[in-house]
C-alpha positions in Angstrom: 0.0 0.0 0.0 1.4 3.4 -1.0 1.0 5.9 1.8 1.8 9.1 -0.1 -1.3 11.2 0.2 -3.2 8.2 1.6 -5.8 9.1 4.2 -5.3 7.1 7.4 -7.9 6.9 10.2 -6.2 6.5 13.6 -8.5 5.9 16.6 -6.9 7.4 19.7 -4.6 9.6 17.5 -3.8 11.9 20.4 -2.7 9.0 22.7 0.8 7.6 23.1 1.0 5.0 20.3 -1.6 6.7 18.1 0.1 10.1 18.4 3.5 8.7 17.4 2.0 6.9 14.5 0.3 10.2 13.3 3.7 12.0 13.6 5.6 9.5 11.5 2.9 9.0 8.9 2.8 12.7 8.3 6.5 13.5 8.6 8.0 10.4 6.9 5.3 8.9 4.6 3.5 11.9 3.3 0.2 10.5 4.5 -2.8 12.5 5.8 -4.2 11.5 9.2 -7.7 11.8 10.5 -7.9 11.1 14.2 -11.0 9.8 16.0 -10.5 11.1 19.6 -12.7 11.8 22.6 -10.8 14.9 23.6 -8.9 17.0 21.0 -7.2 19.0 23.7 -5.4 16.1 25.3 -2.6 15.4 22.8 0.6 13.4 22.8 1.8 14.9 19.5 5.3 16.3 19.8 6.1 20.0 19.3 8.0 19.5 16.1 5.0 17.8 14.4 2.7 20.5 15.7 5.1 23.0 14.2 5.2 21.2 10.9 1.4 21.4 10.7 1.4 25.1 11.6 4.0 25.7 8.9 1.7 23.9 6.4 -1.2 26.2 7.3 1.1 29.2 7.0 2.6 28.3 3.6 -0.7 27.2 2.0 -3.1 29.6 3.6 -5.0 26.6 4.8 -7.6 27.2 7.5 -9.1 24.1 9.2 -12.2 26.1 10.0 -12.8 26.6 6.2 -11.7 23.2 5.1 -13.9 21.8 2.3 -11.1 19.8 0.6 -9.8 17.7 3.5 -6.3 19.0 2.6 -4.9 19.2 6.1 -2.2 16.6 7.0 -4.0 16.2 10.4 -7.6 16.4 11.2 -9.6 15.4 14.3 -13.1 14.0 14.6 -14.4 14.1 18.2 -16.3 11.0 19.2 -16.1 7.6 20.8 -15.6 4.2 19.0 -18.9 3.1 20.3 -20.7 6.0 18.6 -21.8 4.8 15.2 -22.3 8.3 13.8 -18.9 9.5 14.9 -17.2 6.4 13.5 -19.1 6.8 10.2 -18.0 10.5 9.9 -14.4 9.7 10.8 -14.2 6.7 8.3 -15.5 8.6 5.3 -13.0 8.7 2.5 -10.3 6.9 4.4 -8.0 4.3 2.8 -6.9 2.5 6.0 -7.6 2.2 9.7 -5.2 2.0 12.6 -7.3 1.0 15.6 -5.3 2.1 18.7 -8.1 3.2 21.0 -9.1 1.0 23.9 -10.4 1.0 27.4 -7.3 0.1 29.4 -7.8 0.8 33.1 -10.4 1.9 35.5 -12.7 0.6 38.2 -15.3 -0.7 35.8 -17.2 -3.9 35.2 -16.1 -6.4 32.6 -19.2 -5.5 30.5 -17.9 -1.9 30.2 -14.6 -3.1 28.9 -16.4 -5.3 26.4 -18.6 -2.4 25.3 -15.5 -0.5 24.2 -12.9 -3.1 23.3 -15.3 -5.6 21.6 -18.3 -3.5 20.6 -16.3 -0.5 19.6 -14.0 -2.6 17.4 -16.9 -4.2 15.6 -18.4 -0.8 15.1 -15.2 0.3 13.3 -15.1 -2.8 11.3 -18.6 -2.4 10.0 -17.8 1.2 8.9 -14.5 0.0 7.4 -16.4 -2.6 5.3 -18.8 0.1 4.1 -15.8 2.3 3.2 -14.0 -0.5 1.5 -10.7 0.3 3.2 -7.5 -1.3 1.9 -6.2 -2.2 5.4 -7.5 -2.4 9.0 -4.8 -2.8 11.6 -6.1 -3.8 15.0 -3.9 -3.3 18.0 -4.5 -6.0 20.6 -2.0 -6.9 23.4 0.5 -9.7 24.2 -1.6 -10.3 27.3 -4.3 -11.8 25.0 -2.2 -14.9 25.2 -2.8 -15.1 29.0 -0.8 -14.3 32.1 1.6 -16.0 32.3 1.9 -16.7 28.6 2.8 -20.1 27.1 6.5 -20.8 27.3 7.0 -20.6 23.5 4.6 -17.6 23.0 4.5 -16.5 19.4 2.1 -14.9 17.0 0.3 -18.3 16.4 -0.1 -19.1 20.1 -3.8 -19.4 21.1 -5.7 -16.6 22.8 -6.4 -17.3 26.5 -9.5 -15.2 27.5 -8.4 -15.0 31.1 -6.7 -12.6 33.4 -7.6 -8.9 34.1 -10.6 -7.3 32.5 -8.5 -5.5 29.9 -6.7 -8.6 28.7 -10.0 -10.6 28.6 -11.8 -8.0 26.6 -8.9 -7.5 24.2 -8.7 -11.2 23.5 -12.5 -11.2 22.9 -12.2 -8.1 20.7 -9.5 -9.7 18.6 -11.5 -12.9 18.2 -14.6 -10.9 17.2 -12.5 -8.8 14.7 -11.1 -11.9 13.0 -14.5 -13.5 12.7 -16.0 -10.4 11.2 -13.1 -9.8 8.9 -13.1 -13.4 7.6 -16.9 -13.3 7.0 -16.9 -9.9 5.3 -13.6 -9.7 3.4 -12.1 -6.9 5.5 -8.2 -6.9 5.0 -7.4 -7.2 8.7 -4.0 -7.3 10.4 -3.6 -7.8 14.2 -0.6 -6.5 16.1 -0.2 -7.4 19.8 2.0 -4.8 21.4 4.2 -5.5 24.4 5.2 -3.0 27.2 5.7 0.1 25.0 7.9 2.7 26.6 9.5 5.9 25.4 8.9 9.7 25.3 5.4 10.6 26.3 4.5 7.1 27.5 2.3 7.1 30.6 2.0 3.5 31.5 5.6 2.4 30.9 7.6 5.6 31.3 5.9 8.2 33.6 4.3 5.6 35.9 7.4 3.5 36.4 9.5 6.6 37.0 6.9 7.9 39.6 6.8 4.5 41.4 10.6 4.3 41.7 10.8 7.9 42.9 8.3 7.3 45.7 9.9 4.1 46.8 7.2 1.7 45.8 7.8 -2.1 45.7 8.3 -2.5 42.0 9.9 -5.9 41.9 8.3 -9.3 42.5 10.8 -11.7 44.0 14.3 -11.1 42.8 13.2 -9.0 39.8 14.3 -11.6 37.3 10.8 -11.9 35.7 10.9 -11.0 32.0 9.7 -7.6 30.8 8.9 -7.7 27.1 9.7 -4.1 26.6 9.4 -2.4 23.2 10.6 1.1 22.4 7.8 3.1 20.7 9.6 3.6 17.4 10.3 -0.1 17.1 6.6 -0.8 17.5 5.7 2.0 15.0 8.2 0.5 12.5 6.3 -2.8 12.7 2.9 -1.2 12.3 4.1 0.8 9.3 5.6 -2.3 7.7 2.2 -4.1 8.2 0.4 -1.1 6.7 2.6 -1.0 3.6 3.0 -4.7 2.9 0.1 -6.6 1.5 1.6 -9.9 2.8 0.6 -8.8 6.3 -3.1 -9.2 5.6 -4.9 -11.9 7.7 -1.8 -12.3 9.9 -1.1 -11.5 13.5 2.2 -10.2 14.7 3.9 -9.8 18.1 4.8 -6.1 18.8 7.9 -6.8 20.8 11.6 -6.9 20.3 12.4 -10.6 20.9 15.1 -9.7 23.4 13.4 -9.4 26.7 15.0 -7.6 29.7 14.3 -8.4 33.3 12.1 -6.2 35.4 15.2 -5.4 37.5 16.8 -4.0 34.3 13.7 -2.2 33.2 13.0 -0.4 36.5 16.7 -0.1 37.1 17.0 2.2 34.1 14.6 4.6 35.7 16.3 4.2 39.1 19.6 5.2 37.3 17.9 8.3 35.9 16.9 9.2 39.5 20.5 9.2 40.7 20.7 5.5 41.5 17.7 5.0 43.8 17.4 1.6 45.4 14.7 -0.7 44.0 12.3 -2.2 46.5 10.8 -5.7 46.1 8.1 -7.9 47.5 8.6 -11.7 47.9 6.6 -13.6 45.4 4.7 -15.9 47.8 3.3 -13.1 50.1 2.4 -11.2 46.9 0.4 -14.2 45.6 -1.4 -14.5 49.0 -2.4 -10.9 49.1 -3.5 -10.9 45.5 -5.7 -14.0 46.2 -7.5 -12.2 49.0 -8.1 -9.2 46.7 -9.4 -11.5 43.9 -11.9 -13.1 46.2 -13.2 -9.7 47.3 -13.4 -8.5 43.7 -15.6 -11.5 42.7 -18.1 -10.4 45.3 -18.1 -6.7 44.2 -17.8 -7.3 40.4 -14.9 -4.9 40.0 -11.2 -5.4 39.2 -9.1 -6.4 42.2 -6.7 -3.7 43.6 -3.9 -6.3 43.4 -4.5 -9.0 40.8 -3.0 -12.5 40.6 -2.4 -11.8 36.9 -0.3 -8.8 37.9 2.0 -10.9 40.2 2.4 -13.5 37.5 3.0 -10.8 34.9 6.0 -9.5 36.9 7.4 -12.9 37.6 7.1 -15.0 34.4 10.2 -15.7 32.3 8.8 -15.8 28.8 10.3 -13.8 25.9 7.9 -13.5 23.1 9.0 -14.8 19.7 8.9 -12.2 16.9 10.2 -14.4 14.1 6.8 -14.3 12.3 7.2 -10.6 11.8 10.8 -10.9 10.7 10.0 -13.6 8.2 6.9 -12.0 6.6 7.7 -8.3 7.0 11.4 -8.1 7.4 11.0 -6.5 10.9 14.1 -6.0 13.0 14.0 -3.7 16.0 16.5 -1.0 15.3 16.6 0.8 18.6 18.4 -1.0 21.4 17.1 -1.0 25.0 20.0 1.2 26.1 19.4 3.6 23.3 15.7 3.6 23.9 16.2 4.5 27.6 18.7 7.1 26.7 16.2 8.8 24.4 13.5 8.4 27.1 15.8 10.0 29.7 16.5 13.0 27.4 12.8 13.6 26.9 12.1 13.2 30.7 14.9 15.7 31.5 13.8 18.2 28.8 10.2 18.1 30.2 11.0 18.6 33.8 10.5 15.0 35.0 14.1 14.6 36.2 15.8 16.9 38.7 19.5 18.0 38.5 20.6 14.4 39.4 18.8 12.9 36.4 21.1 11.0 34.1 20.7 9.6 30.6 21.7 6.0 29.8 25.2 5.8 28.4 
């Protein structure tokens, strides 16, 4: 698929992954991006890309308020993936869809997760079928394989439909997407991202940094559980390869790097940035006992447990996800090392005031 002047719909385009996709599609591929977002004001788009868009307006005399040609490299439609009218308006005239939006956290019932992560996905697929898009890329999660995952976890490993509400609903959403695409001829690609970190990441950059800073117990056991960390631009590389390569259609790919680091190494990078703070740990058996109690209470109340068994297992399993399927079909090789990714992350954190004078970048 040729991306020059192609119109790409990104759900969650002002989020972490969606925002970086929008930046690179505009800056590197010459594509035009339409973002379906719930709040236009909350944006993860970097200052350079926002400047590039402003320059476009200045040079061409373009005014988004008077746009009748859809000429802007970046547009937003305000709405939710569960809103059929908003989805239809956002999909109109688009060549491809990158579905990044999802309900990821919150004290909500499983049915609410399903409403967004299953129902919203099917809503988009119905609109994509009507628009006859050339590609629909659905972002799932490696946790769809279960926590812990199978020892030889790879793109062909079965989905598990167990664990926290997010993981269960994403597995169900992926299953529903595949069934719909197969029945209706939608050119679907599934990508299951791992723990995606980097500049502007909330879950895997700002939150870990804050936890280490306040002295939270971030390690389970000895901290040698495996973190399948993926730097944001490595994940975006994979998504762009899947978008441009027709061989990707009907396949699923693991959005990881195939070179897991331990949680001690992952959190240790943030501790290093904070001047060498000591990492705190919790023994695995007491953690499992506490999580079991919270799980029992959660079953009564119908909400996610404050400490989940799946979380303890997530931080202690030793599985490194196999990415050979993406390498074989798409030629994907992660180009940013863990050390380089953390160095770039540290630079961004320092530039944006998240590190004090002791903050250091990875060497």
